C-alpha positions, 0 to 999 in steps of 0.5 A: 500500500502507498499513500498519495497526496490527493489534494493541496490547498493554501491561504496566502501568506501575509500579515492579515491580523485575523484568527489562525482558524480562518487561514486553516479552514480556507486552506482545508476547503481548498485542499478538499476542492482540489481532491474532489472530496467532501469534508464528510468523506474525511475519516481522519483530521490532524491539526498542526498546533500553534502555541501562540494562539490560545487553547484553540491553537493547542487543540488544532485538530478539534478546532478545525473539525469544529470550524468545518462542521462536526462530522464524527471524523477522528482527530489528532493534534500535534506540536513539534516546532517547525516540524509540526506540519510534517509530524501531522502529515506523518500521523495521517500517513501512518494511519492510512498505511495501517489500514485504519482510514482511507482519507485524511486531512492535514491542516496547519495555520498560524497568526504571528506576532510582529517582529521575531518569535519569542518564548510564550507562557511566562517565565520558564527557567527550565526551558532552554528556549527561554534561557537563550532569550533571557540569559544570553540575549540570543534571539532567532536572528542572533543565532542565524547570524552565528551560523552565517559567520561560521560558514564564512569562516569555514567555507569562505562564503561572502555577504554577496553570496548570501544576498544572491540566495535572496535574489534567487528566491525572490524571483521565484516568489514573485511568480507564486500567488501564495507568497507574501513578498512578490517583488524581485530584488537585486544583490545591491538592495539586499546589501543595502538593507539594515544590519540585523545580526552581523553578517545578516541583513534584514533581507537575509532573514525570513519574516514572521507571517500569517498563513495556512496550508492543508493536504488531503492524503488517501490510500492509492487504492482510494485514489485509483477508484476515483480516477485521480491522475497524476498520482503523487506518492508520499514516499517517505517522512523522516522525523529523526532526532540528533545523535550524540555528539552532534546535538542540535546546533541551537543555543545554548548547545553551541557551548558543548565539549561533547566533540572532545569526548567522542568522534562525530557521527557519520552525518550531522543532524540536518543531513541525518534528517534528509538521508533517513527519508532517502533511505525510506523512499529508495532514492538518493540526492542524485535523484532529486528534481527539486528541493524545498529547504528551510531558509530561515536565513540566506546563509542557512539555505547554503548549509542545507544544500550541502546537508541534503547531498546536492554537493560536498561541504563548501560547494553550495556557493558554487552551485548557486553562482552557476545557477544550478539551484535557480529556476531553470537550473538542474536542481531548483532549490525553493522554487516556491520562493522559500521562507525568503518570500513567505516568512514563517507560519510555523505549523503550516510551513512543512505542509506548504513545502509539501504543497509545492512539491505536489504542485510541481510534480503535477506540472501545475506550477505555471511560470515557476514550473520545474521541467519534468520533475520526478522526485521532490524533497522538503526539509526543515529543522525546529527547536529541541531536536525536531526536524523533518524531511518529506519525499514526494514522487511520481 
């Protein structure tokens, strides 16, 4: 048995100032329409949680089920930081593979604050996320900057290289009606934007956004009975955790002496996320037609390109300069426009990545269409060892 993505739907990203439920329901209805199924045909709904939006955000599965109209469908809710959407997809996919349902709806949406994300829930001195903000002053842009500075020191990347990532993604985003930022930019514009966390400037760092995404998953047998074509299979979902001593590279774990105690693992965490999905899907990086990677910053996209095996360490800048990862290149990276064009709507993000893979594999991406794609990879990483990779194939 295999699981297929029968339908996709999104609410445009932006700063709309409305409840997250509106975005999620709009995305869910769009996905149901795309799949050609009614809400009452859905056996199972999984909501990716958003912890900033009160109790309804913590029980997103029930929130969306109620908003769509109680139908008796079974539900689940889950939170896994930036990997929330992928874990929600994994839960639904697993239930279909187990033969416990035929049709599942997965929904994620967020309504975000102005500025960068901060810890929620008051003072929590046992919470590493709270500690890095309050004791170290390490906001998200601060540790994005540390990643970027390390890349410059280790691989010789420049601020112009980082700016070129934004230029590439902004061009793709300008062609995507769901993106928040839809204007092409130049390297000079990026380099002239205000410095936020040296060496990263404002246009190097993703925004926080409102938005929603949803997918309808079904068994292949159900899809064939309905005459769905083309069939896009969800070939793998990876949610692996770090392996000692390569723990999650987020503050305060930068200050660790574990490297002195043991040799490094074969693959660092982000690479392990991707390669676990390759193994499950029976493909390798050489098979990837396009990739959606979690470009929290322009510099981080370059790291991801190496981690998912598109090139050896230190070679991502060359791939970028040669146009390999741009629209029209051999392996487009973030043909949706990425976070550079969307911003973060955390529980929706991995689902939105899957929407892009499916749209491309179906050949329905319009002016940003990747020619003849067969395998799509989507990867992201969140706090506390959360990460995900999804592989979709024809």
